[in-house]
N, C-alpha and C positions, 0 to 999 in steps of 0.2 A: 504494500500500500504506500503510495506516495505521501510525503509529509503533509501536503496541502489537501489531501483527499478527505472526504467526509462520508460517514455512514449515516443514512437517514432511516429511522424506524417509524412506522405509523401503527399505533396500537389503540384498541378500544379498551378502556378500563371500566370495570363494573363499579357502579356507585355503591355506597354503603346503604343499609336499610334507612329509609327516611330521607335520603339525600336526593335532591332534584336531579333529574336526568334530562339532557338536552332533548328538545322536542323531536329532533331528527334521529335520536338514538333511543328507540323504544326499549323498555326494560327487557323484553324477550330477546331482542337482537343480540345483546352482549352474551346472554346465556347460551344462545344457539351457536354463536361463534366459539365460545369456550368448549361446548360439547363437541363440535366438529374437530377442534384442535386436539382435544383429549383422545377422542376415538381414532382419529387418523394418524396422529404422530406422537401420541403420548404427551401432549403439551400440558401446560398448567398456567393459571393466572399468575401474573407477576406485577409487582408494584414498580414505580419509577426507580426507587432505590435498589430494587433487585436487578433491574436492567442495568443500572449504573455499575453494580458489582460484577455482572456478567461481562459488561464491556471492559471493565478494568482487567479482568482475567485475560482478555484478548489484547491488552496493551492499548486500549482506547479509553478516552475520557468523555463522559457525557457533558456536552458544552451548552446545550439549550433544550428546553422543552416548551412547546407551543400548543396550547389547547386550541382545537379547531371547532368551528361552529357546529360541525356534524356530531360532536361528542367524542371524536378521536383525539389523540394527542400525538404530535409530531416530535420526535426526539432526534437530536443531532449529536454525533460523536466524531472526534478526531483522534489521531494518533496521540498517545500520552505525551504531554509536554507541549503539544500544539494547541493553540487557541485562536 
């Protein structure tokens, strides 16, 4: 990976009980996505901090998180030490 390269992740995070969900992200949509990921590839729900830990293991740093109007979150990472 070139030092100026970026990795971009787009993830749907489930809300907590009682937390408002974006009108574009129906409550059931997140659950269906999680179910598909679990059944197809053994995936699991992760928090932003857990993604930061995984990225760190790959010598990447989480440099930005941007909530999108759709209810998804865009996360950007760069090579460790690059910002």
